[in-house]
C-alpha positions in Angstrom: 95.2 152.0 85.3 92.5 154.7 84.8 89.2 153.0 83.6 86.8 155.7 84.8 86.7 159.3 84.1 84.8 160.5 87.2 83.8 158.6 90.2 82.0 160.0 93.2 82.1 158.7 96.8 79.4 159.6 99.3 81.0 159.3 102.7 79.1 159.5 106.0 81.9 161.2 107.9 83.9 164.3 107.4 87.3 164.7 105.7 89.8 167.5 106.3 91.7 170.2 104.4 94.9 172.1 105.1 96.6 174.4 102.5 94.5 172.9 99.7 95.5 169.4 100.6 92.8 166.9 101.5 93.3 164.5 104.5 91.4 161.6 106.1 91.8 159.2 108.9 94.3 156.4 107.8 91.7 153.6 107.9 89.7 155.5 105.3 92.4 157.3 103.3 94.2 154.1 102.3 91.3 152.4 100.4 90.2 155.8 99.0 93.6 156.4 97.6 93.5 153.0 96.1 90.2 153.7 94.4 91.7 156.9 93.0 94.1 154.8 90.9 91.2 153.6 88.8 89.8 157.0 87.9 91.0 160.3 86.5 89.0 162.2 89.2 87.5 160.9 92.4 85.1 163.4 93.9 84.3 163.1 97.6 80.7 164.1 98.6 81.2 164.7 102.3 81.6 167.5 104.8 85.1 169.0 104.7 86.7 170.7 107.8 89.6 173.1 107.8 92.4 172.0 110.2 95.8 173.2 111.3 99.2 171.8 110.4 99.5 169.9 113.7 96.3 167.9 113.1 97.2 167.4 109.5 100.4 165.7 110.5 98.5 163.0 112.2 96.3 162.2 109.2 96.9 160.7 105.8 96.9 162.9 102.7 94.6 162.0 99.9 95.8 161.6 96.3 96.1 164.6 94.1 93.3 163.4 91.8 90.9 163.4 94.7 88.7 166.5 95.0 85.7 167.4 97.1 82.2 168.6 96.7 81.7 169.9 100.3 78.4 168.9 101.8 76.7 170.5 104.8 77.6 169.2 108.2 75.4 166.4 109.3 72.5 167.4 111.6 73.3 167.4 115.3 70.3 165.1 116.0 68.3 162.4 114.2 65.4 164.9 113.6 67.9 167.6 112.6 69.1 165.5 109.7 65.8 165.6 108.0 66.2 169.4 107.7 69.4 168.8 105.7 67.9 166.5 103.1 66.7 169.3 100.8 70.1 171.1 101.0 72.0 167.9 100.2 69.8 167.1 97.2 70.1 170.7 95.9 74.0 170.6 96.0 74.2 167.3 94.4 71.6 168.1 91.7 73.5 171.3 90.8 76.7 169.3 90.6 75.1 166.7 88.2 73.8 169.4 85.9 77.4 170.5 85.3 79.2 167.2 85.5 78.9 163.8 83.8 79.9 161.1 86.3 80.5 157.3 85.7 79.4 156.0 89.1 78.8 157.0 92.7 79.9 154.8 95.5 77.5 155.2 98.5 78.8 153.9 101.9 76.0 152.5 104.1 74.6 152.8 106.6 74.1 156.5 105.9 71.1 158.5 106.8 71.1 160.4 103.5 71.6 157.4 101.1 67.9 156.7 100.4 67.2 160.4 99.9 69.9 161.1 97.4 69.7 157.8 95.5 67.0 159.0 93.1 69.5 161.6 91.8 71.7 158.8 90.5 69.6 155.7 90.2 71.4 153.7 87.6 74.8 155.0 88.6 74.6 154.0 92.3 76.8 151.4 93.8 76.1 150.7 97.5 78.8 149.6 99.9 77.1 147.9 102.8 79.8 148.4 105.4 77.7 147.9 108.6 74.3 147.5 110.1 72.8 150.3 112.1 70.0 148.1 113.4 72.6 145.7 114.9 74.3 148.7 116.6 71.0 149.9 118.0 70.3 146.5 119.6 73.6 146.7 121.4 73.2 150.3 122.6 72.6 150.6 126.3 72.2 154.4 126.7 69.1 154.9 124.6 65.6 154.9 126.1 63.3 152.0 125.0 60.9 154.3 123.1 63.7 156.1 121.2 65.4 152.7 120.5 62.1 151.4 119.1 61.6 154.4 116.8 65.2 154.3 115.6 65.0 150.5 115.1 61.9 150.7 112.9 63.4 153.6 110.9 66.8 151.9 110.2 65.2 148.5 109.5 62.9 150.0 106.9 65.9 152.0 105.6 68.0 149.0 105.0 65.2 147.1 103.3 64.6 150.0 100.9 68.4 150.2 100.2 68.5 146.4 99.6 65.7 146.8 97.0 67.1 149.9 95.3 70.7 148.6 95.1 71.1 147.6 91.4 74.7 147.0 92.2 75.9 146.3 95.7 79.1 145.2 97.4 78.5 143.9 100.9 81.2 144.0 103.5 82.7 140.5 103.6 80.2 138.8 101.4 76.7 137.6 102.4 75.8 139.9 105.2 74.3 137.8 108.0 74.8 138.3 111.7 74.7 136.5 115.0 72.0 137.6 117.4 72.0 135.8 120.7 73.7 132.8 119.1 71.3 132.6 116.2 72.1 133.6 112.6 69.7 136.2 111.3 69.6 138.1 108.0 70.8 141.7 108.3 70.4 142.7 104.7 67.9 139.9 103.6 67.2 141.2 100.1 70.9 141.4 99.0 71.9 138.8 96.5 75.4 140.0 95.7 78.3 138.1 97.1 81.1 140.4 96.0 83.3 140.9 99.0 84.9 144.1 100.1 86.8 144.7 103.2 88.1 148.2 104.0 91.5 147.1 105.2 94.4 149.5 105.7 97.4 147.4 105.1 99.2 146.8 101.8 100.5 143.5 100.4 104.0 144.4 101.3 103.0 145.0 105.0 102.0 141.4 105.5 104.5 139.4 107.5 104.9 135.7 108.1 106.0 134.9 111.6 108.8 132.5 112.6 107.4 129.2 113.8 106.8 128.9 117.6 108.9 125.9 118.8 108.0 126.1 122.5 105.4 127.6 124.8 106.6 131.2 125.8 107.4 131.7 129.5 105.2 134.8 129.3 102.3 134.7 126.9 101.3 138.1 125.7 97.6 138.4 124.9 96.3 141.4 122.9 92.8 142.9 122.5 91.9 146.1 120.7 88.5 147.4 121.8 86.9 150.7 122.6 86.2 150.8 126.3 82.6 151.7 126.8 79.4 150.4 128.5 79.3 147.4 126.1 82.8 146.2 127.1 82.6 143.0 129.1 85.6 143.7 131.5 84.6 140.7 133.6 85.4 138.4 130.6 88.9 139.6 130.5 89.2 139.1 134.3 87.7 135.7 134.4 89.8 134.4 131.5 93.0 135.8 133.0 92.3 134.2 136.4 91.4 130.9 134.8 94.7 130.8 132.7 96.8 131.9 135.7 95.3 129.0 137.7 96.3 126.7 134.8 99.9 127.8 135.2 100.1 130.2 132.2 102.0 133.4 132.9 99.6 135.9 131.2 100.2 139.5 130.3 97.1 140.9 128.6 97.3 144.3 126.8 94.1 146.1 125.9 94.4 148.9 123.4 91.4 151.1 123.1 90.1 154.6 123.6 87.2 155.6 125.8 85.0 157.3 123.3 81.7 159.2 123.2 81.8 160.4 126.7 82.3 163.8 128.4 85.5 164.3 130.3 84.0 163.4 133.6 82.4 160.3 132.3 85.7 159.2 130.6 87.5 159.5 133.9 84.7 157.6 135.7 84.6 154.9 133.0 88.3 154.4 133.0 88.4 154.3 136.8 85.6 151.6 136.8 87.6 149.3 134.5 90.8 149.9 136.4 89.0 149.3 139.7 87.7 145.9 138.6 91.3 145.0 137.6 92.7 146.1 140.9 89.9 144.5 142.9 90.9 141.1 141.4 94.7 141.7 142.0 95.4 141.6 138.3 97.3 144.9 137.8 100.4 143.0 136.7 98.5 140.9 134.3 96.0 143.2 132.6 97.1 146.6 131.2 94.9 149.3 129.8 97.1 151.0 127.2 94.6 153.5 126.0 94.5 154.6 122.3 97.6 153.9 120.3 97.7 155.3 116.7 98.7 153.0 113.9 102.4 153.0 113.3 105.6 151.5 114.6 104.5 151.4 118.2 101.2 149.7 117.3 102.9 147.2 115.1 105.5 146.5 117.7 102.8 145.5 120.3 101.2 143.2 117.8 104.5 141.6 116.8 105.4 141.0 120.4 102.1 139.4 121.2 101.4 135.6 120.9 97.6 135.6 120.6 94.8 138.0 119.9 91.4 137.5 121.7 88.4 139.2 120.1 85.9 139.4 123.1 82.4 138.3 122.9 79.7 140.8 121.8 76.0 140.5 122.5 75.1 140.9 118.8 77.9 139.0 117.3 79.9 140.7 114.5 83.1 140.1 112.6 86.8 140.5 113.4 86.6 143.8 111.6 89.4 146.0 110.3 91.6 145.4 113.4 91.2 141.6 113.1 92.6 141.6 109.6 95.5 143.8 110.8 96.3 141.1 113.3 96.1 138.5 110.6 98.4 140.6 108.4 101.0 140.3 111.2 100.5 136.5 111.5 98.9 136.8 114.9 96.5 133.9 115.7 93.0 135.0 116.7 90.5 133.4 119.1 87.2 135.1 118.2 83.6 135.6 119.3 80.9 134.0 117.0 81.3 135.7 113.6 78.8 136.7 111.0 78.4 134.1 108.3 80.9 135.0 105.7 83.2 133.1 103.3 86.4 134.0 105.3 88.1 133.6 107.7 87.5 129.9 108.3 87.4 128.3 111.7 90.5 126.2 112.5 92.1 127.2 109.2 93.2 130.8 109.8 91.3 131.6 113.0 89.7 129.9 116.0 86.0 130.9 116.3 84.0 130.1 119.4 80.4 128.9 119.0 78.8 131.1 121.6 81.6 133.3 123.0 81.5 131.7 126.4 84.5 132.0 128.7 84.9 128.2 128.7 85.2 128.2 124.9 87.9 130.8 124.9 89.8 128.9 127.6 89.5 125.6 125.7 90.8 127.1 122.4 93.7 128.8 124.3 94.7 125.5 125.8 94.4 123.8 122.4 96.5 126.2 120.5 99.3 126.4 123.0 99.4 122.6 123.6 99.5 122.0 119.8 102.1 124.3 118.4 101.7 122.7 115.0 98.1 124.1 115.0 99.4 127.5 116.3 101.9 127.7 113.4 99.3 126.6 110.9 96.8 129.2 112.0 99.5 131.9 112.0 100.7 131.1 108.4 97.2 130.8 107.0 96.2 134.0 108.7 99.0 135.8 106.8 98.0 134.2 103.6 94.4 135.2 104.0 95.4 138.7 104.9 97.6 139.0 101.8 94.7 138.0 99.6 92.6 140.7 101.1 95.1 143.5 101.2 93.8 147.0 100.4 95.1 146.6 96.8 93.3 143.3 96.2 90.0 144.2 97.8 89.7 147.5 95.9 90.7 145.9 92.7 87.9 143.3 93.1 85.4 146.0 93.9 86.4 148.0 90.8 86.1 144.9 88.6 82.7 144.2 89.9 81.6 147.8 89.3 83.2 147.9 85.8 81.8 144.7 84.5 78.4 145.0 86.0 77.7 148.3 84.1 78.7 146.9 80.7 
């Protein structure tokens, strides 16, 4: 169903090209391909990098009606990006002089969003996908002075975007977050409650698990998290030891890459995590699986797991894309405190701790495995929620919001 002639999408990361075919990472390509069903032409405004056939085989091809307006590479530093603003605006202005577009979708946070907005004004739709301010508060490798400067910049940035957004779609609904156990506004000037979740599964990927009739002899726990300085490895260890003492046979698989480090730092970081596991004699119970790409192996690990634990974060958050993938496979989740959104709902399709304390995780673990009726209810409702928020459904709702809000 084509209801737009030309849509633009301003993306804060690069996409790829090989033999005139555009590619993107699967988590982005699937929703973008879904958006392309509603327009004759979807133009990507983003840097485009040439790749070889080998790398292309690991990515997802974009639909044939998706084209690109290649943008300059992002600046290598925060200050370096300011030098690119004029170039960005010139390219976009020249494009607009030759093309009549219906709307532009601008994914935020993005450094360039407030600087290109004036070129579109009434045609801009902002996708508030995340909060750079929240990420800065969690960062541990930035000096206090630099963190303060960046914090002030991004806080002002998001306030300006909130004011300028004549049409906005916030990720998951009202965008509020948990900071040290207290709910705080993250985009306080947003009024829109249209919800968009950049999920990567389709409706026909959702499965409903068979009911659990007895406690498994070995309970397979799963967590997907990037391993970096913010990873609370002690929480995994403390929970595992506690559950073993309570006579649960636990096998905890942790999927996650070690990103944003040099080679030596990666080795050191991985050794540190493994060392903590070994020091506590838990090598048979906690396994670091490294990065596993989406596909049959990834789904097999999910389907063979009994519970997913989303570890606590100092700034709160949401279950994110990976959490919804777990729900799409009917895997019950015990989560850290979540941002205040309309779904998922505690003790309906997920179990949400109040503060993310080890004791709370332990209590919910005991509760769900001593009450298999609750386990099966959470599993079934998780699949139902995931089905309602498949990539087809969320993109369709976003398109309806854009279409009817401009008419």
